C-alpha positions in Angstrom: 0.1 0.0 0.1 2.8 2.1 0.4 3.5 5.3 3.4 0.0 7.0 4.2 0.0 10.4 2.7 -0.3 13.8 5.1 -3.6 15.2 4.6 -2.6 18.5 5.9 1.7 20.1 7.0 2.4 18.8 10.5 4.7 21.2 12.2 6.0 18.9 14.8 6.6 16.0 12.6 5.8 12.5 13.0 4.9 12.9 16.1 1.7 14.8 15.5 -1.3 13.3 17.4 -5.2 14.1 16.9 -6.4 13.3 20.7 -9.9 11.4 20.6 -13.3 13.6 21.1 -14.5 13.9 24.2 -17.4 11.4 25.1 -18.4 12.3 28.3 -18.5 10.0 31.2 -19.4 6.4 31.2 -23.2 5.5 32.1 -23.4 1.8 33.1 -26.1 0.2 32.2 -27.5 -3.3 31.7 -27.9 -4.8 28.0 -31.2 -5.8 26.7 -31.5 -9.6 26.9 -32.3 -10.4 23.2 -29.8 -8.8 20.7 -32.9 -7.1 18.4 -33.9 -5.4 21.2 -30.1 -3.9 21.2 -30.5 -3.7 17.7 -33.4 -1.4 18.0 -31.9 0.9 20.4 -29.0 1.5 18.5 -31.2 2.1 15.4 -32.8 4.6 17.1 -30.0 6.6 18.1 -28.4 6.1 14.6 -31.5 7.6 13.2 -31.7 10.2 15.7 -28.0 11.5 14.9 -28.4 11.3 11.5 -31.8 13.4 11.1 -30.0 15.9 13.9 -26.8 15.8 11.4 -28.7 16.8 8.5 -31.1 19.2 10.2 -27.9 21.1 10.7 
């Protein structure tokens, strides 16, 4: 594949690092017992997030 392409100048050299975004504190939850319930929760979250992004 070759050497990765730099997307922008890096004044600090190869040690340039972008920290991950702040996610906030973790919240302990009990996972649903059925995988379909989990898929429903995830799908609802993703749908809401996409609608929010498209409305901006």
